[in-house]
KELUMLO-41052 format. One record per residue (C-alpha): y, x, z; chain; residue in one letter. Coordinates in pm, 1 decimal. Example, Ala and Ser with C-alpha at 12.3 -4.5 7.8 and 13.67 -1.06 7.14 Angstrom:
BEGIN
        Y        X        Z c r
   -450.0   1230.0    780.0 A A
   -106.0   1367.0    714.0 A S
***
This chain:
BEGIN
        Y        X        Z c r
  -6956.8   -527.4  -7398.8 A M
  -7085.2   -216.9  -7567.6 A A
  -7112.7   -441.6  -7885.9 A D
  -6768.4   -584.0  -7841.0 A A
  -6611.3   -240.2  -7818.7 A L
  -6817.7    -38.5  -8089.0 A T
  -6612.9    228.4  -8258.0 A H
  -6621.4    276.8  -8615.2 A A
  -6671.1    629.9  -8751.1 A P
  -6483.1    899.9  -8563.6 A S
  -6219.8   1066.3  -8710.3 A R
  -6319.2   1321.7  -8984.6 A D
  -6006.6   1514.7  -9115.6 A G
  -5899.0   1223.8  -9343.4 A R
  -5562.9   1089.3  -9332.1 A P
  -5517.8    788.5  -9089.9 A R
  -5525.7    420.3  -9273.6 A E
  -5232.0    187.9  -9205.7 A D
  -5343.3     -8.5  -8943.7 A P
  -5469.6   -388.2  -9057.1 A A
  -5233.1   -690.0  -8982.9 A L
  -5357.5   -851.8  -8660.6 A P
  -5444.4  -1253.8  -8683.8 A S
  -5168.1  -1487.1  -8585.7 A S
  -5198.2  -1715.8  -8265.6 A R
  -4933.6  -1967.5  -8295.0 A G
  -4661.1  -2073.1  -8497.8 A P
  -4405.1  -1825.8  -8483.8 A L
  -4661.0  -1530.2  -8542.9 A S
  -4803.5  -1743.5  -8796.2 A H
  -4470.0  -1739.2  -8965.2 A A
  -4392.6  -1371.5  -8928.0 A V
  -4748.6  -1295.6  -9017.8 A H
  -4696.7  -1522.6  -9357.2 A H
  -4371.2  -1344.3  -9435.3 A A
  -4549.2   -992.0  -9401.0 A L
  -4820.3  -1053.2  -9602.7 A R
  -4646.8  -1238.5  -9866.6 A T
  -4292.2  -1041.3  -9850.3 A S
  -4146.8  -1413.1  -9864.4 A S
  -3859.7  -1543.3  -9681.4 A E
  -3937.6  -1700.2  -9322.2 A L
  -3906.7  -2041.2  -9295.7 A R
  -3641.2  -2215.4  -9181.9 A D
  -3828.3  -2380.2  -8883.8 A A
  -3932.5  -2055.1  -8721.4 A A
  -3620.0  -1966.9  -8536.0 A E
  -3622.2  -2331.4  -8393.5 A E
  -3967.0  -2286.3  -8262.1 A T
  -3844.2  -2008.7  -8069.0 A V
  -3673.7  -2212.9  -7825.0 A A
  -4005.4  -2414.1  -7693.1 A V
  -4196.8  -2093.1  -7700.5 A A
  -4305.0  -1939.3  -7343.9 A D
  -4165.2  -1597.4  -7329.1 A P
  -4479.8  -1485.8  -7179.5 A W
  -4708.3  -1640.6  -7416.6 A G
  -4936.3  -1517.7  -7662.4 A E
  -4752.4  -1655.9  -7967.2 A D
  -4396.0  -1499.6  -7876.5 A L
  -4557.5  -1188.3  -7802.0 A Q
  -4746.8  -1130.9  -8079.0 A L
  -4451.1  -1236.3  -8341.3 A A
  -4236.6   -939.5  -8127.1 A L
  -4526.8   -675.3  -8158.8 A Y
  -4551.2   -754.0  -8533.6 A L
  -4201.3   -730.4  -8571.0 A L
  -4160.6   -391.7  -8379.9 A Y
  -4458.3   -255.4  -8531.6 A E
  -4244.9   -238.9  -8883.3 A L
  -4038.4     55.9  -8689.4 A H
  -4339.8    248.5  -8611.0 A Y
  -4635.4    262.9  -8873.4 A R
  -4610.8    -50.2  -9056.0 A G
  -4951.3   -255.1  -9172.9 A F
  -5160.9   -232.8  -9459.9 A A
  -5030.3   -407.7  -9749.0 A G
  -4696.8   -485.3  -9567.7 A V
  -4391.3   -370.8  -9769.8 A D
  -4210.2   -125.8  -9597.7 A D
  -3875.3   -210.6  -9706.2 A E
  -3940.0   -534.4  -9451.9 A L
  -3836.1   -307.5  -9183.3 A E
  -3483.2   -402.2  -9208.8 A W
  -3513.1   -755.9  -9379.2 A N
  -3219.5   -949.6  -9238.6 A P
  -3435.1  -1285.3  -9183.3 A G
  -3673.9  -1089.0  -8967.4 A L
  -3438.1   -906.1  -8769.6 A L
  -3242.8  -1222.8  -8712.2 A R
  -3587.4  -1398.0  -8555.1 A L
  -3678.4  -1070.9  -8376.4 A R
  -3345.9  -1079.2  -8184.4 A R
  -3389.6  -1474.6  -8110.9 A S
  -3751.4  -1341.3  -7963.3 A L
  -3564.8  -1081.5  -7778.8 A E
  -3323.6  -1313.2  -7665.6 A N
  -3610.0  -1523.8  -7509.2 A R
  -3812.9  -1234.3  -7329.3 A Y
  -3497.7  -1082.4  -7176.3 A L
  -3384.7  -1388.1  -7021.4 A A
  -3732.3  -1445.6  -6859.0 A A
  -3710.3  -1062.5  -6746.9 A L
  -3386.4  -1081.8  -6617.1 A R
  -3497.1  -1405.1  -6399.6 A E
  -3778.9  -1256.0  -6264.7 A S
  -3648.1   -942.7  -6125.6 A V
  -3484.5   -940.1  -5777.3 A P
  -3203.3   -662.2  -5917.7 A G
  -3257.6   -369.1  -5688.5 A T
  -3025.5    -65.9  -5654.6 A P
  -3153.9    208.0  -5925.2 A T
  -3205.6    483.5  -5591.8 A A
  -3390.3    206.7  -5406.9 A D
  -3589.1    130.5  -5704.4 A A
  -3687.6    463.4  -5765.0 A L
  -3778.3    514.7  -5380.7 A D
  -3973.9    212.3  -5416.3 A G
  -4203.4    361.7  -5666.4 A L
  -4285.0    649.7  -5479.3 A V
  -4416.9    435.3  -5166.6 A A
  -4569.1    178.5  -5427.7 A A
  -4893.9    330.0  -5509.0 A P
  -5023.8    377.0  -5137.7 A D
  -4857.2     42.1  -5027.9 A R
  -5007.0   -173.3  -5318.8 A R
  -5342.7     28.3  -5365.4 A E
  -5566.0   -199.2  -5169.7 A P
  -5580.8   -493.7  -5376.1 A P
  -5471.0   -324.3  -5719.8 A G
  -5604.8   -237.7  -6048.2 A L
  -5600.4    128.6  -6008.7 A G
  -5783.6    121.3  -5671.0 A H
  -6032.5    -92.1  -5799.5 A H
  -6090.9    139.8  -6100.4 A L
  -6116.1    431.1  -5909.1 A A
  -6368.6    289.9  -5643.8 A H
  -6520.2     19.9  -5789.3 A A
  -6467.8     29.1  -6172.4 A G
  -6758.3     45.9  -6399.5 A T
  -6784.0    195.1  -6724.0 A L
  -6756.1   -110.8  -6920.3 A D
  -6437.4   -208.8  -6717.1 A Q
  -6298.4    137.3  -6825.5 A L
  -6363.9     84.4  -7159.8 A R
  -6195.9   -224.9  -7181.4 A E
  -5923.3    -92.5  -6979.5 A Y
  -5894.4    206.3  -7238.5 A A
  -5920.6    -31.8  -7527.8 A A
  -5616.4   -259.6  -7400.3 A L
  -5406.3     63.3  -7276.2 A R
  -5445.1    208.7  -7638.2 A S
  -5169.4    -19.0  -7748.7 A L
  -4965.8    159.8  -7545.6 A Y
  -5084.5    509.1  -7507.3 A H
  -5113.4    568.5  -7889.3 A L
  -4764.5    537.6  -7927.1 A K
  -4705.4    710.9  -7603.0 A E
  -4357.6    878.7  -7581.6 A A
  -4251.4    763.0  -7950.4 A D
  -4019.1    485.9  -7818.2 A P
  -3841.1    692.2  -7560.1 A H
  -3733.6    960.4  -7817.7 A A
  -3490.7    665.7  -7934.0 A W
  -3284.4    742.0  -7627.7 A V
  -3208.8   1094.3  -7732.2 A I
  -2956.5   1087.3  -7959.6 A P
  -2771.0    799.8  -7713.1 A R
  -2780.5   1050.8  -7435.5 A L
  -2529.0   1372.3  -7376.6 A T
  -2535.4   1681.6  -7170.6 A G
  -2781.4   1698.7  -6845.9 A T
  -2937.2   1403.8  -6943.8 A A
  -3046.2   1466.1  -7299.9 A K
  -3135.0   1841.6  -7236.8 A A
  -3404.2   1720.7  -6954.8 A A
  -3495.8   1440.5  -7182.3 A M
  -3585.9   1647.5  -7442.2 A V
  -3752.4   1867.5  -7228.4 A A
  -4026.3   1625.9  -7127.6 A V
  -4063.8   1498.1  -7450.8 A E
  -4175.5   1805.6  -7579.3 A F
  -4433.4   1838.5  -7313.7 A D
  -4539.3   1454.9  -7418.3 A E
  -4532.0   1591.7  -7788.1 A F
  -4777.9   1853.5  -7725.4 A G
  -4506.3   2135.4  -7686.8 A A
  -4541.9   2209.4  -8036.8 A G
  -4951.7   2176.6  -8062.5 A R
  -5065.6   1913.7  -8242.7 A A
  -5387.3   1883.8  -8050.8 A D
  -5180.5   1845.3  -7718.7 A G
  -5012.1   1551.4  -7813.3 A I
  -5046.9   1321.7  -7515.3 A H
  -5146.5    997.2  -7783.6 A A
  -5392.0   1243.4  -7959.2 A R
  -5559.5   1326.6  -7601.5 A L
  -5602.1    944.4  -7561.8 A F
  -5746.3    912.0  -7881.5 A A
  -6006.9   1180.1  -7768.1 A D
  -6028.6    980.0  -7454.8 A L
  -6129.7    668.0  -7666.4 A M
  -6361.7    877.1  -7906.5 A D
  -6567.5   1028.5  -7580.5 A D
  -6577.9    645.6  -7459.1 A L
  -6731.6    528.0  -7770.3 A D
  -6416.4    323.5  -7871.4 A L
  -6248.6    317.4  -8190.7 A D
  -5954.6    545.0  -8166.3 A S
  -5780.5    376.4  -8499.2 A R
  -5387.0    322.2  -8420.8 A Y
  -5363.6    -64.1  -8307.7 A G
  -5738.3   -147.3  -8394.6 A Y
  -5763.9   -352.1  -8050.6 A Y
  -5437.1   -589.7  -8110.2 A V
  -5668.1   -873.8  -8158.1 A D
  -5852.7   -825.2  -7832.7 A R
  -5507.3   -782.7  -7621.3 A A
  -5389.0  -1045.1  -7414.9 A S
  -5021.6  -1173.5  -7406.9 A A
  -4964.4   -949.7  -7069.6 A A
  -5068.8   -645.3  -7293.5 A M
  -4843.4   -742.6  -7527.3 A L
  -4555.4   -790.6  -7294.2 A A
  -4623.3   -439.7  -7156.5 A S
  -4610.2   -235.9  -7487.3 A V
  -4334.9   -468.5  -7637.4 A N
  -4063.5   -391.4  -7352.5 A L
  -4053.1    -19.1  -7433.9 A M
  -4012.6   -113.5  -7809.1 A S
  -3735.5   -374.7  -7647.0 A L
  -3538.8   -134.9  -7477.3 A F
  -3571.9    165.2  -7700.4 A G
  -3455.2     -2.7  -8033.6 A L
  -3111.5   -150.4  -7872.6 A H
  -2841.4    151.6  -7777.4 A R
  -2709.7   -122.6  -7531.2 A S
  -3013.2   -110.1  -7312.8 A L
  -3047.1    273.2  -7284.5 A R
  -2978.2    249.0  -6941.1 A G
  -3310.7     11.5  -6922.3 A A
  -3508.4    269.5  -7152.8 A L
  -3412.4    553.2  -6915.9 A V
  -3536.5    335.1  -6598.3 A G
  -3834.9    270.4  -6807.7 A H
  -3904.3    621.1  -6853.2 A F
  -3847.0    688.9  -6488.0 A A
  -4141.6    431.1  -6386.6 A H
  -4338.6    584.2  -6622.7 A V
  -4314.9    950.0  -6521.1 A E
  -4295.8    858.5  -6140.8 A T
  -4611.8    624.4  -6115.7 A T
  -4830.1    838.1  -6399.4 A S
  -4923.5   1133.3  -6157.2 A S
  -5086.2    937.7  -5850.6 A P
  -5248.2    696.9  -6110.0 A A
  -5409.8    928.0  -6325.4 A S
  -5546.9   1137.3  -6044.3 A R
  -5732.0    798.6  -5955.5 A R
  -5859.8    736.1  -6324.4 A L
  -5958.9   1115.0  -6378.4 A A
  -6183.9   1048.9  -6044.3 A A
  -6324.8    718.0  -6177.1 A A
  -6391.4    859.6  -6503.5 A L
  -6584.3   1140.8  -6342.3 A R
  -6774.1    892.4  -6142.6 A R
  -6897.9    698.5  -6424.8 A V
  -6971.4   1003.8  -6592.8 A G
  -6758.4   1017.9  -6864.6 A A
  -6723.7   1339.0  -7071.3 A G
  -6472.4   1590.6  -7038.6 A A
  -6244.9   1504.8  -7344.8 A A
  -6188.7   1152.4  -7149.0 A A
  -6122.6   1300.7  -6787.1 A V
  -5870.7   1553.1  -6964.5 A R
  -5599.3   1296.3  -7078.5 A F
  -5571.2   1191.3  -6717.4 A Y
  -5606.9   1573.4  -6566.7 A T
  -5322.6   1666.7  -6804.3 A E
  -5079.5   1399.1  -6631.0 A H
  -5157.2   1452.8  -6285.6 A V
  -4974.1   1806.0  -6280.0 A E
  -4734.5   1771.7  -6586.2 A A
  -4610.3   1428.0  -6468.2 A D
  -4544.6   1506.3  -6104.4 A A
  -4290.2   1773.6  -6251.8 A V
  -4161.4   1536.7  -6488.9 A H
  -4109.9   1321.8  -6187.9 A E
  -3852.6   1526.6  -6038.1 A Q
  -3704.2   1637.4  -6392.2 A V
  -3640.7   1253.9  -6488.0 A V
  -3525.8   1174.5  -6154.5 A R
  -3290.1   1427.2  -6070.3 A H
  -3161.6   1552.6  -6438.4 A Q
  -3215.1   1257.1  -6666.1 A V
  -3135.7    931.7  -6433.2 A V
  -2885.8   1112.3  -6229.1 A E
  -2736.5   1284.3  -6557.3 A G
  -2720.0    945.7  -6707.8 A L
  -2551.4    797.2  -6424.8 A L
  -2289.6   1091.2  -6385.8 A A
  -2196.4   1056.1  -6760.6 A D
  -2186.5    664.3  -6767.9 A E
  -2179.8    482.5  -6399.5 A P
  -2149.5    141.2  -6514.9 A W
  -2518.5    155.1  -6656.5 A L
  -2676.2    177.6  -6305.8 A E
  -2779.1   -198.7  -6298.9 A D
  -2912.2   -144.8  -6638.1 A D
  -3132.1    139.9  -6545.2 A V
  -3241.2    -35.9  -6210.7 A G
  -3340.6   -339.3  -6448.9 A F
  -3552.7   -135.0  -6658.0 A G
  -3768.8     -3.5  -6352.2 A I
  -3793.9   -368.9  -6189.3 A E
  -3897.7   -490.2  -6544.0 A A
  -4153.1   -236.8  -6608.1 A T
  -4311.1   -293.0  -6268.3 A S
  -4339.8   -664.3  -6327.8 A L
  -4507.0   -629.4  -6671.4 A V
  -4742.7   -365.3  -6514.0 A E
  -4818.8   -577.7  -6205.8 A E
  -4860.9   -908.4  -6443.2 A R
  -5082.8   -673.5  -6670.5 A F
  -5323.2   -564.3  -6326.5 A G
  -5330.2   -892.1  -6196.7 A A
  -5464.8  -1039.1  -6513.7 A E
  -5711.8   -809.1  -6580.7 A I
  -5862.9   -803.4  -6239.0 A L
  -5875.0  -1159.6  -6243.1 A G
  -6110.3  -1174.0  -6522.1 A H
  -6342.8   -890.1  -6382.8 A W
  -6366.3  -1050.6  -6003.2 A R
  -6452.0  -1380.1  -6223.4 A A
  -6733.0  -1186.6  -6414.5 A G
  -6551.8  -1226.3  -6760.0 A R
  -6437.2   -957.5  -6998.0 A S
  -6080.0   -890.8  -6977.2 A A
  -6085.5   -852.1  -7387.8 A L
  -5983.0  -1187.7  -7586.9 A C
  -6286.5  -1311.2  -7743.2 A D
  -6093.8  -1373.9  -8057.2 A R
  -5761.0  -1459.9  -8171.4 A P
  -5604.6  -1789.9  -8078.2 A A
  -5563.1  -2044.9  -8312.3 A P
  -5256.3  -2274.3  -8333.7 A I
  -5245.6  -2515.6  -8067.6 A G
  -5542.9  -2340.3  -7842.5 A A
  -5508.4  -2049.9  -7631.9 A A
  -5132.5  -2013.5  -7619.9 A D
  -4983.8  -2114.7  -7298.0 A E
  -4649.7  -2150.6  -7420.6 A G
  -4711.2  -2327.7  -7739.6 A Y
  -4643.8  -2710.9  -7607.4 A P
  -4912.8  -2833.9  -7864.9 A G
  -5221.2  -2627.0  -7723.1 A R
  -5539.4  -2817.4  -7636.3 A V
  -5664.0  -2810.0  -7293.9 A R
  -5939.6  -3071.0  -7335.2 A R
  -6041.2  -3238.2  -7666.8 A P
  -5840.3  -3514.5  -7775.1 A H
  -5946.7  -3804.0  -8019.4 A R
  -5792.9  -3797.3  -8359.0 A R
  -5468.9  -3961.2  -8378.9 A A
  -5496.4  -4282.2  -8612.4 A R
  -5339.0  -4314.4  -8952.3 A A
  -5077.1  -4580.5  -8997.3 A S
  -4918.6  -4481.6  -9339.9 A V
  -5116.4  -4448.5  -9675.1 A T
  -5178.3  -4101.1  -9812.6 A E
  -4935.4  -3925.1  -9966.5 A G
  -4667.6  -4062.8  -9739.9 A K
  -4522.9  -3904.6  -9436.1 A E
  -4747.6  -3807.6  -9206.1 A P
  -4875.6  -4100.2  -8976.0 A A
  -4764.5  -3900.6  -8687.6 A D
  -4412.1  -3791.3  -8732.2 A M
  -4223.1  -3914.5  -8414.9 A P
  -4013.8  -4216.7  -8492.6 A A
  -3641.3  -4142.6  -8501.0 A G
  -3683.4  -3785.1  -8529.3 A S
  -3378.7  -3588.1  -8673.3 A N
  -3380.3  -3356.2  -8944.7 A A
  -3439.9  -3061.3  -8739.7 A K
  -3758.0  -3193.0  -8563.7 A R
  -3888.0  -3313.0  -8916.8 A E
  -3825.0  -2946.0  -9025.4 A R
  -4012.4  -2835.9  -8677.1 A Q
  -4292.9  -3067.7  -8728.4 A Y
  -4387.6  -3002.1  -9097.4 A E
  -4372.2  -2601.7  -9015.3 A H
  -4605.0  -2667.7  -8731.7 A I
  -4824.6  -2883.3  -8925.3 A R
  -4876.0  -2657.6  -9215.3 A E
  -4950.7  -2355.6  -9011.5 A G
  -5205.9  -2568.0  -8809.8 A A
  -5374.8  -2664.1  -9147.5 A Q
  -5354.5  -2313.3  -9276.3 A E
  -5522.1  -2190.7  -8955.3 A H
  -5814.0  -2416.9  -9059.5 A G
  -5711.1  -2725.9  -8857.6 A A
  -5815.5  -3068.7  -9010.0 A S
  -5517.2  -3259.7  -9152.2 A K
  -5525.4  -3537.1  -8896.3 A S
  -5567.0  -3298.4  -8629.4 A R
  -5287.3  -3087.6  -8773.5 A A
  -5074.1  -3387.2  -8723.2 A K
  -5170.1  -3441.0  -8400.4 A E
  -5050.9  -3090.4  -8262.5 A I
  -4735.5  -3123.5  -8468.9 A A
  -4666.4  -3464.0  -8324.6 A A
  -4745.3  -3342.2  -7947.5 A R
  -4520.3  -3033.6  -7981.6 A T
  -4215.5  -3237.0  -8110.4 A V
  -4239.9  -3532.5  -7899.9 A N
  -4248.9  -3303.1  -7614.8 A K
  -3933.8  -3106.2  -7705.7 A E
  -3768.2  -3438.5  -7769.5 A R
  -3829.5  -3542.9  -7420.7 A A
  -3745.4  -3204.6  -7284.7 A R
  -3422.0  -3218.3  -7436.4 A S
  -3338.9  -3578.7  -7373.6 A G
  -3369.6  -3695.4  -7749.2 A E
  -3656.0  -3940.3  -7593.8 A S
  -3662.0  -4116.7  -7303.5 A R
  -4050.2  -4171.7  -7341.0 A T
  -4292.4  -3947.3  -7413.2 A A
  -4505.5  -4041.7  -7695.4 A S
  -4926.6  -4130.1  -7656.3 A R
  -4972.5  -3801.3  -7794.4 A T
  -4795.8  -3584.4  -7508.4 A S
  -4925.2  -3467.1  -7218.9 A T
  -4832.8  -3593.7  -6824.5 A K
  -4580.0  -3382.9  -6775.8 A D
  -4292.7  -3425.7  -7075.7 A P
  -4115.8  -3121.8  -6995.4 A K
  -4180.5  -2807.4  -7200.4 A S
  -4319.2  -2510.7  -6981.5 A A
  -4120.0  -2251.0  -7194.5 A P
  -3790.4  -2404.0  -7071.8 A E
  -3918.8  -2305.6  -6718.4 A R
  -3906.0  -1974.7  -6766.5 A G
  -4282.3  -1946.6  -6869.2 A G
  -4422.4  -2092.8  -6571.6 A Q
  -4686.9  -2363.0  -6643.2 A R
  -4612.5  -2672.5  -6459.7 A S
  -4301.8  -2785.8  -6288.1 A H
  -4256.5  -2773.2  -5879.5 A S
  -4386.0  -3151.7  -5824.5 A G
  -4590.9  -3298.2  -5549.1 A A
  -4822.6  -3015.9  -5585.7 A E
  -4568.4  -2761.5  -5472.8 A G
  -4478.3  -2395.0  -5678.5 A P
  -4679.8  -2322.9  -5941.5 A T
  -4867.0  -1973.9  -5905.0 A K
  -4609.1  -1799.9  -6162.9 A D
  -4329.1  -1948.9  -5896.0 A Q
  -4493.1  -1801.8  -5580.9 A L
  -4571.3  -1471.5  -5757.1 A Y
  -4192.6  -1474.9  -5845.9 A A
  -4087.7  -1553.6  -5503.9 A E
  -4343.1  -1294.9  -5345.3 A A
  -4206.3  -1005.4  -5564.6 A R
  -3854.5  -1094.1  -5467.8 A K
  -3983.3  -1081.9  -5091.1 A K
  -4194.0   -785.1  -5173.2 A N
  -4476.1   -912.0  -5032.0 A I
  -4753.7   -645.4  -5043.2 A E
  -5067.1   -714.3  -5203.8 A G
  -4927.1   -994.7  -5403.2 A R
  -5071.9   -876.8  -5768.8 A S
  -5422.5   -946.4  -5617.9 A G
  -5368.8  -1298.6  -5471.7 A M
  -5466.4  -1624.8  -5576.2 A N
  -5246.7  -1926.7  -5549.3 A K
  -5359.5  -2030.5  -5219.6 A K
  -5323.0  -1655.9  -5075.3 A E
  -4957.4  -1626.6  -5232.0 A L
  -4885.3  -1957.0  -5037.3 A R
  -5012.5  -1840.4  -4715.3 A R
  -4814.4  -1512.9  -4745.6 A A
  -4506.0  -1699.6  -4823.8 A L
  -4552.5  -1942.1  -4543.8 A G
  -4579.3  -2271.6  -4731.1 A Y
***
């Protein structure tokens, strides 16, 4: 554990370097990575690949993260002018639409007032199986370090995306939002900026506090959490959702910070680590009231038609945080680290990539001579599928796959998408048993067949029914709680 997280030399007063460009994890993130690294145009097949990508998977979420970071600090060696590149913006919008659709399908649509009331009651009601309870009462120093490393993607840009909403507000809502953000940014003191306080926490825990350092170790669930506030912040049409996100953060922060401060004291962490959370206990208790009664109510007084958007922002934030908490607890309870061992290669670890490998496969047999069309190009493919095939095959080879393995990955992807869309009545010999594409079922890993609903489907149902403790339940427990 210590070896996995050991940090580089601490800050020494020199200007911060730009973050390194993270490794790609699938065809979408590879296409973005290549475009950023070479300042070249995106390949035509990149947008077509969005349609078959899991909205909750590593590939799509990392691709979004890479594109969003162009609006923050960018990456070392990447041209700043790419921030407004039309091709990248067009792809980003396609990715956002896929993610937004999955979010809207997964939340029940609770009125804003009820959603806010639920947040006040939520910590006590959900605490026993939750991540905060575990860290407070049983979390080890290693687990707290892992948690901090993962959350650094969020906290090292804390309050930044919320600032985008300020020019979109007026009157009471605007004044109150600025007042809270003023505190978040240190009330005029550089050493009090909350993102700086989190960097101090990381230094105290012997972590690398450089911005974006742990992106390659973060899972899709953590990327989805940090991407959510960028998604809301960058779109004026989603200003209500961003206010809802901000309300969620400020309402849940104080009790959560109290538990984490206690956890750090219990394991003997230093004062700088504890300070980040103690700073939030009292400040955010005050912020909660300001945000609820002045920012939210002020916004809805000015623009009452945004009430559904505010509620959506609250619920979407709850959803992504619950997914992250359930994932990280699942790893720890199984005796595993919550950090990704390494960036996932194309076709390997991203659950949303139809060509993923779940077990070793035999290499596909070649049926054409060298230099002709790849042997595994599905027969009868149209031009769109051929471009998709070539895009995935080339990406797989660039990531180290052998020529035959790259063809197998590409063929499986195209065959499954053809079967899903009805272009082919029978899946090819390289297809898996289920010819339907998991991403088209809202990110769930398998369909509801003879074995019943998947865990993701059960979790979504439990969330809509407000089943207590759902974030810590396994599939069997979810079925029992729902009466299956």
